[in-house]
C-alpha positions in Angstrom: -26.5 129.0 290.6 -25.2 131.3 292.3 -25.0 134.5 290.9 -22.8 137.1 289.9 -19.8 136.9 288.4 -18.3 133.0 287.8 -15.4 131.8 289.1 -11.9 132.2 288.2 -9.9 128.5 288.5 -7.1 128.7 290.7 -4.7 127.6 288.4 -5.4 130.9 286.0 -5.5 133.3 288.5 -2.0 132.0 289.5 -1.0 132.0 286.0 -2.5 135.5 286.4 -0.5 136.5 289.3 -3.5 136.8 290.9 -4.6 140.3 290.2 -7.1 140.5 292.6 -5.4 139.3 295.5 -8.2 137.0 296.5 -7.5 134.2 299.1 -6.3 131.4 297.2 -9.2 127.8 298.0 -6.5 125.6 299.7 -9.2 123.0 299.8 -10.4 123.5 296.2 -9.9 120.3 294.6 -7.2 119.6 292.6 -8.0 116.6 289.3 -5.1 114.9 288.4 -3.3 116.4 285.6 -2.5 114.5 282.6 1.3 112.9 282.2 1.2 113.7 278.7 -0.8 115.2 275.9 -3.6 112.6 276.3 -5.0 111.4 272.5 -8.5 112.4 271.5 -11.4 110.8 272.1 -12.1 108.2 269.5 -15.3 110.7 267.9 -12.7 113.9 267.7 -11.8 113.7 263.8 -10.5 115.8 260.9 -10.4 119.5 261.8 -11.5 118.8 265.4 -8.3 116.2 266.0 -5.8 118.9 264.6 -7.7 121.9 266.8 -6.9 119.2 269.7 -3.4 118.3 269.6 -2.6 122.2 268.8 -5.0 123.7 272.5 -4.6 120.5 274.3 -0.6 120.8 273.7 -1.0 124.1 274.8 -2.8 123.6 277.9 -0.9 120.9 278.8 2.6 122.9 278.9 1.2 125.4 281.2 -0.6 122.4 283.2 -4.3 123.4 282.5 -4.9 120.1 281.4 -6.9 117.3 284.0 -8.1 114.0 283.1 -11.6 115.3 284.0 -11.2 118.3 281.6 -11.0 115.8 279.0 -14.3 115.7 277.5 -14.5 119.4 278.1 -11.7 119.6 275.6 -13.6 117.0 273.4 -16.4 119.1 273.3 -14.9 122.5 272.2 -12.6 121.0 269.7 -15.8 118.6 268.2 -17.6 122.5 268.1 -14.4 123.2 266.2 -14.8 120.8 263.5 -17.9 121.2 262.6 -18.0 125.4 262.4 -15.2 124.9 260.5 -16.7 122.1 257.7 -19.8 124.5 257.9 -17.3 128.1 257.3 -15.9 125.8 254.2 -19.3 125.0 253.0 -20.3 128.4 252.9 -17.5 129.8 251.6 -18.1 127.3 248.2 -21.2 128.6 248.0 -20.7 132.0 248.2 -17.7 131.5 245.3 -21.1 130.2 243.2 -23.3 132.7 244.6 -21.6 136.2 244.3 -24.6 138.1 244.7 -26.2 136.6 247.9 -22.5 135.0 248.9 -24.5 132.2 249.6 -26.3 133.4 252.5 -29.5 132.9 250.7 -31.2 129.8 249.1 -34.4 129.1 247.5 -36.2 126.1 249.7 -38.1 123.8 247.3 -41.2 125.8 247.0 -39.2 128.4 245.2 -39.5 130.9 248.5 -35.8 132.6 249.4 -34.5 131.3 253.0 -31.2 132.1 255.8 -28.7 129.2 254.6 -29.2 126.6 256.9 -25.4 126.5 257.3 -25.2 129.6 258.5 -27.3 129.4 262.1 -24.8 125.6 261.9 -21.5 127.7 261.9 -23.1 130.3 264.0 -24.3 128.1 266.3 -20.4 126.1 267.2 -18.7 129.9 266.4 -21.3 130.5 270.0 -20.2 127.1 271.5 -16.6 127.3 271.0 -16.2 130.4 272.6 -18.0 129.4 275.3 -16.3 126.4 276.0 -12.8 128.2 275.5 -13.9 130.4 278.1 -13.6 127.5 280.3 -10.1 127.4 279.5 -9.2 130.8 279.6 -8.2 130.7 275.7 -10.1 133.7 274.6 -7.9 137.1 273.8 -9.0 138.7 276.7 -7.8 135.7 279.1 -4.3 135.9 277.5 -3.5 139.0 278.1 -3.8 138.7 281.9 -1.9 135.3 281.9 2.4 135.6 282.9 4.6 132.4 282.0 7.2 133.5 283.4 11.1 133.5 281.7 10.7 130.6 278.9 6.8 129.8 279.2 8.0 126.9 282.0 4.9 126.0 283.7 6.2 123.0 285.3 3.4 121.7 288.2 5.8 122.2 290.4 6.2 125.9 290.4 2.6 126.4 291.5 2.6 123.0 294.6 4.2 126.1 296.6 1.9 128.8 295.9 -1.5 126.0 296.8 0.1 124.9 299.6 0.8 128.4 301.2 
């Protein structure tokens, strides 16, 4: 892996207005965009599927969802679903444990230990942030994206920019 800053996908550079005025790579592979918002993979269920429809719809609208991005989006949504379930389970435990808020549990030997749900929630939250960064879904990333009047970002608007 090369050292230095991670490259920004061309589509995100264009949405941001190419603030660094860097040369756009005209030879960058252009994966086929999805015609419609794709259905989530079969293992993306529950909260993960709810998140899929929210995020996939927006990414599709912005022209950022290609066919080869589907597994990465599925991983993001899966992490979201797991994080949400762990967070809800912790919230239930917190309601029954006003002193330690469910963060400390008693082991089978009677010792105090960190609740494993905390580690699960933390791990999946970290995964979500990492996957979200790949799609420019962070709050900082959104501040640098300009979608223009009406929010219409059809692929044809960018086709000319990539060609020229």
